[in-house]
C-alpha positions as CSV (number, residue, x, y, z in Angstrom):
1,M,32.0,-22.9,-5.2
2,E,28.9,-20.9,-6.1
3,I,25.6,-22.1,-4.9
4,E,22.7,-22.1,-7.4
5,L,19.0,-22.8,-6.9
6,S,17.0,-24.4,-9.5
7,I,13.8,-22.4,-10.3
8,C,11.0,-22.6,-12.8
9,G,8.1,-20.6,-14.2
10,T,5.3,-21.1,-16.6
11,I,5.0,-19.3,-19.9
12,S,2.0,-20.0,-22.2
13,G,1.4,-23.4,-20.5
14,S,5.0,-24.5,-20.8
15,I,7.4,-24.8,-17.8
16,V,10.7,-23.0,-18.2
17,K,13.7,-23.7,-16.0
18,A,16.4,-21.4,-14.8
19,T,19.0,-21.1,-12.0
20,M,19.2,-18.4,-9.4
21,R,22.8,-17.6,-8.2
22,H,23.8,-16.7,-4.7
23,D,24.0,-13.0,-5.7
24,G,20.3,-13.0,-6.9
25,A,21.1,-13.1,-10.6
26,I,19.2,-15.5,-12.7
27,R,20.6,-17.6,-15.6
28,Y,17.9,-18.4,-18.1
29,A,18.0,-19.3,-21.8
30,G,21.7,-18.8,-22.0
31,Q,21.7,-15.3,-20.5
32,T,22.3,-13.9,-17.0
33,Y,19.8,-11.4,-15.7
34,K,20.5,-9.1,-12.8
35,T,16.8,-9.2,-11.6
36,P,14.1,-11.9,-11.5
37,S,11.7,-9.6,-13.4
38,A,14.2,-9.1,-16.2
39,A,14.6,-12.9,-16.5
40,A,10.8,-13.4,-16.5
41,A,9.9,-10.6,-18.9
42,C,10.0,-12.6,-22.3
43,G,8.5,-9.6,-24.1
44,V,5.9,-8.7,-21.4
45,N,6.1,-7.0,-18.0
46,R,6.1,-9.6,-15.2
47,N,6.9,-9.5,-11.6
48,G,9.8,-12.0,-11.4
49,W,9.5,-12.4,-7.6
50,S,6.1,-14.0,-8.0
51,F,6.8,-15.6,-11.5
52,W,9.7,-17.8,-10.5
53,E,9.3,-20.7,-8.1
54,Y,11.5,-23.1,-6.2
55,E,10.8,-26.4,-4.5
56,R,11.0,-25.7,-0.8
57,Y,10.0,-29.3,0.1
58,P,9.3,-32.2,-2.2
59,G,6.1,-31.3,-4.0
60,E,5.8,-27.8,-2.4
61,W,6.6,-25.1,-4.9
62,V,6.6,-21.5,-3.7
63,S,7.6,-18.2,-5.3
64,I,11.1,-16.9,-4.8
65,D,9.5,-13.9,-3.1
66,A,9.1,-16.2,0.0
67,M,13.0,-16.1,0.4
68,R,12.9,-12.3,0.9
69,K,10.5,-12.6,3.9
């Protein structure tokens, strides 16, 4: 069974949702991306590690970069 983490980000004021797989790949808008930045790009250059967030505790959203530390 693969473990996936629900993540989200904000683009032009709208919240977008994705899932991060155990291998670090991100499934967003029907595609799988190898890196968080590729999934966050949407036509512009973004740092995906700071763009995507997950809910560490109820109501506490932190960037996925926190998982690397």
